N, C-alpha and C positions, 0 to 999 in steps of 0.2 A: 073633666074631673071624674073620679071614680071612687066609689065606696066599697070597702072590703070588710067582710064580716066572717070571722073564724068561728068554728064550732067543732065539737068532738073531743075536747079535752076532758080530763077527769083524773081520778085516782085509779091506779093499776098496780098490781104486784109485779115485782121483778120477773122478767121472762114473759110477761104478757104483751099484748098488742093493742094498738089504738090506730084509728084512722081519723086524721084531722081533715076538715073541709074549710074552704074559703070561697064564699060566694061574692061575686062582683056585680055591681050595678052602676049605671050612670055613664058608662063608656063601653065601647066594644071590647070585650074581654080578650078576644083574639088578637088585638093590637098590642098587647102587653107581654113582655117577658115577665114571668112570675117566679117568685122565690119564697122560701121559708127561712126564717131566722129564729133564734131563740135567745132568751136572756135568763140566766140563773141568778139567784140572789147574790148580790155583791159582786157580780161579774158583768163584763161588757157583753153587749149583744153580739152574737156570733152567727155566721152563715151556716146554714144547714144544707140547702139544696136549691137548685134553680132549674127552670125548664124553658125552652124556646117557645115562640108563639104557636107553632104547629105541634109541639110536643115531641119533635123528632130528636131533639138534643137535650140532654140533662147533664148536670154536674152536681157533685156531692162533696161535702166536707169529708176529709179522711176518716173522721171519728164516727161517721154514720154510714159510710160506704158499705153496701151489702146488707145493711140492717134496715135502712129506710128507703122508700120508693116514692118519688114525686111523680104525679101525673096530672092531667087536666082534661076537662071535657068542655070544649069551647061552645058547644050547643047549649050546655047548661050553665055556662059562665062560672064554672066551678073548678077550683084547684084542690088537689088532694095531697096528703102526706100519709102514707102507710108506714107505721112504725112497728117493727117486730123485735122480739127479744129485748124488751126495754130494760134499762138498767137505772139504778138510782141516780146516776150522773146525768141521765137524760131529763131529769126534773128541771123544768123551766117554764117560762111563759113563751109560747110559740106564736110568732107573727107571720102573716103572709104580707107580701109586698109586690108592687108592680113597677116595672121599668118600661117607660114608653120609647126608649131610644131605638132608633132605626139603624139597622146595619151592624149590630154587634151580637156576639154570642152571649148566652146567659152569664151574668157576672156575679162575683161573690162579694163585692163591696157594698155595704148598706147605703153608702152615699149616692149610689147610682139609682136607687129606687125612690120614686117620687110619691108613691101611694102606699099607705100602710093601714092594716087593720088594727083593731084594739087589743088583739092578743087573746089566747086561750091558755089556761093553766093546765099543764101536764105534771102530775106528781106520781113518781114511781117509788113504791115502798119496798124495802128489802125484806 
């Protein structure tokens, strides 16, 4: 089992930046593929970015490619999401998630992730 706790959300003006963090406990963080998802009001949860166990492979949703950067520090058991040039449409609750599956690349489907944090709110004002 693993516990995930997100932090770093908040209110920011359009064009601003935020860095989200997700700290893991209870299981070796480095054994998990990690991902970020988000859910806006009245919308389904959507994939944002994912990263391999070692951090050498990443994948992004097309809507955030070049704008967001996912990274991890396995020594600190922490996942990050750097978000630049934020837009009002980036407003959502952001969730980190862990996928324990062996032998796969980072995946985009939420059903593949077994462990989830409680989410952190990001609000971008225009």
